[in-house]
C-alpha positions, 0 to 999 in steps of 0.5 A, a space after each residue: 499499500 503506498 500513500 495514495 493508500 493510507 491517504 484513502 484509508 485515513 480519510 474513510 476512517 475519518 469519515 467514520 468517525 465524523 458519521 459516529 460523532 453525529 449518532 452519537 448525538 442523538 442519545 443524551 449521556 446517561 452515564 457521565 464518565 461512562 464508556 460510551 461517555 468517553 468515546 462521544 468526548 474522543 469522537 468531539 476531540 476529533 471532529 470539532 476541529 474540522 467541525 467549527 470552523 464550517 459552523 460559523 460560515 454555515 450556521 445550523 437551520 431550524 427551530 428552537 427544537 430541532 436543529 439540523 447541522 450542515 457540518 458534518 455532510 459538508 466535511 463528509 461531501 469535501 472528503 469524497 471530492 478528494 478521495 475521487 482522483 486519489 482513487 482513480 489513481 490507485 
């Protein structure tokens, strides 16, 4: 596996991190300090540095009870656009 393969694997792994982070935000923390809370904290630490700058450009949409955050979707789309030329060369 060359450098392109490693880049593809890392970007695909980051997409999984973003998806897991989004799913974890749908559920409340029931056991503070427990394993799921630690996983959420870990995923937040990996995701937020990339998501926050996008959130500053494109804020969430929706009412007071339901908000839709476009930042994860934009990050995943950008990653997929980056992957297209890399994967076509492998």
